[in-house]
Phi, psi and omega in degrees: 000134181278128180286142179294146182287131180283140178292145179274101190294309185297309178299320181294320178296314178297324178296320178294321178298313180297318179297321179295318179296317179296315180297319178296322178296317178292332177293337179281351181126180180252113179245099190305314180300342182253002186297322183296328178297320178294318179293319178296318179300315182293313185288315181294322177296315180298318179295317180298314180296318182297314181295317181291334176287322180279323183229083184303139178081002180296120186297324179292328175297318178294322178296318177298317180296317179298318179296318179296316180295318180298317177293327178296318178298314179296319182297313181296317180298314181292321180296317180295319179294320180293322180285339182252018181298136179088350180276335181073015180293134179301324180297322179293322180297311183289323178291324175296319176298319180293331180275001185246303189294334179286005185302316182298309177298325179294319176297320177296318177298318177300317179297317179295321179300313181286331179292329182269359181291139009256354189263353183086013180232151179294155180305325177198171181293337180293337180287349176296327178296320179295314180296321179297330177282328181291324185297306179295326178297317179293322179296318179297316180293318180293323177295320178296317181291328180288330183270331181227151181281051185288337182260355184298315180299323181292332183258003176069029181272113177261067183213153184288151175271140185292340181247143179235080184257153178287159177090020183298317183297319178294317179297319180294319178296317178294320180297319182300336180267312187275325186300298181300323180296314180295317180299320179294319179294323177302321180286320181294328183301309183286330176296314179297318179298320179295321179295316179298314180296321181295321180292330181268346189281156177222156171061230186299319181297321178297319179294321177299315181292328179295325178299312181292319178299322178298313180296321180295316179297317179295322175295319176299319177296321178295320178294318178297318179296322179294319180294322181286315187275320187242359180058039178209143177276009186300321181297319178292321178295323179291341179274351181301322178303338177298331178298318179294319179297315179297322179295321179297317178298317184293322184285319191254317191235026186296335182289345182273355185230152177254093184295328179299317179295319180296316179296319180301310181294324178297316178299316182295307184292322178296315179296320179294321178298317179294315182297315180297318180297315180298316180297315182296312180296320180298319181288310186289311184275311185293304182292323179299317179290325182295319182261001175076033180242130179236190181294337181292340181266009176121165184271011188293328181292314174299323177295320178296320178296318178298317179297319180297318178298318180296323183291315186269355189301305188296317180296317179294321181298320179296318179294318179295321179297318178298315179296320179294320178299317179294322181293317186274312187265349183068227182271005182290141179288144171286162179305317180297317180295324179297311181293322179294319180293322177296319178298323178296317178300317182292318183293327179288339178071230184090185182284162187299322182300320179294320178295317180297316180295318177298321178295316180296319180292323179295317178296317181297315181289328183289319184254004179067040182277149177283327179206140179229135176235134178254128182245143180229139178137183178285170185300327183264356183217070180267136180235132178287126182244345179202144178224142176233135017280169186302331182300336181270357182277122180279180181292325178253150184292330181275116187251345182219165172288158179304141179224177181256162180295321180295327182287343180286335182276108181270002179071012182232243186283340187281128175259130184243130175230121180282145175257107183258146176218112180056044175082000180240145179285124178254344182176194180200159174236127174241139179216154175232139175269168175299154183303127181095347181266145177242165179275117181284170180298316180296319179293324179294320177297316178297320179298319178298318178296319181291324177294321176298320176292325178297326176301317178295321179298314180296322177298316180297317179296319178297318178295321178297317178296319178296318178296317178296322179296316180291321177297322177296318178297319179296318179297319179296316179296320178297318178296321178294319178296317179296319178296321178295318179297320179295321178295321179296314180296317179298320178295321178296316179298318179296321177295322178294317179298319179294319179295318178296321180293319179295319179294319183291315185273344183252272186300319182296318179294320178296320179294322177298314178299318180297321178297318178295321179296316179296323178297319178295320179293323181298327180290336182268344181280147178298139181289155178055031174252168179298324179295318181296318179294323179294319179294320180294321178294322177295321178297318180297314179296323178294321178297317177298317179297321179294319178297315179296323179294321177296317179296321177296319180295319178297319180293327179290307176190105185295137179294329181296329178295320180287320186281312191249345176105183188294318184300312180295322180295319178294323177298320178296320176299317181296321181294326183275350183287136176288342177258137180303131182232131173254138183240127177222082180231084182286117178231119182274349184211161177285148178255164175306149187302317183293329179287315178298318181295318180297313180298319181297312184289331174296313179294319179299315179294320180296317180294321180297314181290324177296321179294321184280323194239337192277330188069026183284156175256337177217152177225139179240131175245119179234155179209155179214131180252122176250188182291337187238347184201158173253123180251125180235131178237138174238118185237135175232167180252034183276202187279351180075197181068036187291332186300325183272337188263336188286345178064233181277358182297311179297320180296323177296320177296316180298317180297320179295317179293325183299330180294339180247016183061033178274176183223139180241132173233138181233125175242109187217068177293146182300128177083001184233025176078183183227136174236116179252126182236126178241130178245118184244115177300141178242128176252119183256000000 
C-alpha cells in the first residue's frame, strides 16, 4: 500500500505568510510603482512552494520561496506606507522603512536564485567569489538605505524616515553614484551566469535554461518597448513574474513542452510584426511627408502600404522562417527536410551500403543524435550494416556479430526502435544523444516517421535482392539450357560424323567392292545375252545407289568439312548446286568444329531453300571473320518473301544459332531477292 504524501509544513507555512502579506498589501490600495513587487512575491512564492511540494529539499525551490517571501515583506511595507501617507502613524513609518532598505539584499538574493537555476548550485566554484563580493556590497547599500532615506525619492514614498541622522546630503550623493550601478551589476551577474551555463549545458538542463532565457528576453523586450513608448520601465518590471512561471515549467514539466518550437514561432511572429510595422510606417509617414500627402487627401496611401505589405509578406515570412530555423535548430534538419532527403536517397538507388549509410545519416541529422546504427535481420539475428558518423563506419558493412533485439537495449542512453514489416522484425535503429540530452517528443515523432520510411527502404532492398536472386536463377537456368543445347548439337554432329564415317568405311566400301565384282563377272558373260544385260543393269543400279549413298553421307556430315575446313566444304556445296553459286569466305585458319559445322549447315539450308523456292539465277555466299564473330551472308536474286515460304528452315537455323548465342537476320522483300545474314560468336 502506498503511504499518503505528507504535507510540507515549512514551505506551506511560509507560502501562507507571503500570500497574506501580498493580500494585505493589495488591500491597502494599488500603488503602480510597487505593483511588480507584489506580482514577483506571488509568483516566486507559488513556484517555491510548488517545487518543494513536488521535490522536497530542492535547493532551487527554497531560493524561489525565500525570494518570494522577501518581496512580499517589501511589498506589504511599501503598500501600507503609501496608503497611510500623511497620517504620521508610527507603524506606517516603520513599515515603509522595512519595505525600502532590504531592496539591495533582495536583489542580491534574486541574482543568486537565478544564478543557481535550475539545480540550486552555482555554475562553478569560481562563482563563489562573485557571490562573496555581492553580499558585502548589498549589506553596505542596505545599511545606507536603512540609516538615511536615500531610496525614498526613487520609490515615490512620501513618508518620514524613522532616523534623522546628520550627513544625509553626502549619503544621498554617494547613493546616486553607487546605488544604480550596484543594482545594475546585481542583475548583470545572474544574466552572465545564465548565459555561461546555457552555453555549457546539454539535454534537459539546456531546455530548462531556454525556458527562463525565453522569459527573460521577452521581459527585456517588454521593458524596451515600455521605455520607448511610455518612458517607464514599469512594463518590463511587470513582466518579471514570467521568469518564475517559466522556471516552474522548466523544473517540473519541461518534458511536456517543446521550447524550441515556441522560440521559433516567437522569433518568426515577432520579426514579422516589426517588419510589417516598419514598412507601414515608412510608407504612410515617410513617403506621405516626403510628397506632402496625408490622410486628409484620402485613404490611398494607407491602402498602398497595406497592399505592399501583402505582396512582400509571404516571401519575407519564408526568409524569416529560414533564419529562425537556423537560429533555433542550428544545422539540424527539419522534419520535412529529413523525410525529403531520405526520399532522395531511395530514389537515387545505388548499392545497399550507400542506402543504409544515407538512412543512418538522415536519422542522425534529423533528431540531433550523436551516433546512429542501422541493424538488418530477424529479431534474433540482427547485424549492423551502417553507422553514423562516418568515422565509425568500417571498411566492411558488417561491424558486429549477429545479436538480438533485446540485447540492443542497454537500459541507459541508447534508444532502440524496431523496424517491423507485416508483423515481423526486419531490422532496428539504435541511437544515442549527446551526454545529458534526451529525446524530445517532436524528435521521437520524427524518429517514428523515419523508422517507417526505413521499413519501406528495407522492403525495397529485399524486393531488389529477391529480383536479383530470381534473375540469377533464370540466367543460370538459361546457361544450363544453352549448355544442354550445345551438348545436344555437339552430340548430333558427332553422331553425324560417326554415321558418315560408318557409311564411308562400311556400306560404301562394300558397294564399291560389289560394283567391281559385277564388272569382273560382266567380262566373263557372253555378250548380248540376257545374263550380260542383267549384269549391266545391276551395275547401273548399284552405281546409282552408290551415288545416292555418297550424297546422303555428304548431307549428314561432309568429310571434306572435317578434313579441309569450312572453305572447302562451302566450295563443294557450290559445285553441287544447280544454281550458279559464288563463294567468298576468306579464312586464314581453322575454326572450332561447332562453329564450322553451324556455318556449313546454315549455308546448306539457305542454298537448298533458294533452289526450291526462290527462282533465283545466281547465289552469292560471302563471309568475314573478325576478332569476336564469324559473319556469313547468303544472297540470291530471286522473288523474295522468304519468311513465309521457308517453313521450318529458318526456325532450324535460328535454333542452331541460339546454341552459340548467334543472331540471324533475314531481309527478303517481295520481288527483290533474299539476303540471309548469320552472326556466330567466336571464342579464341
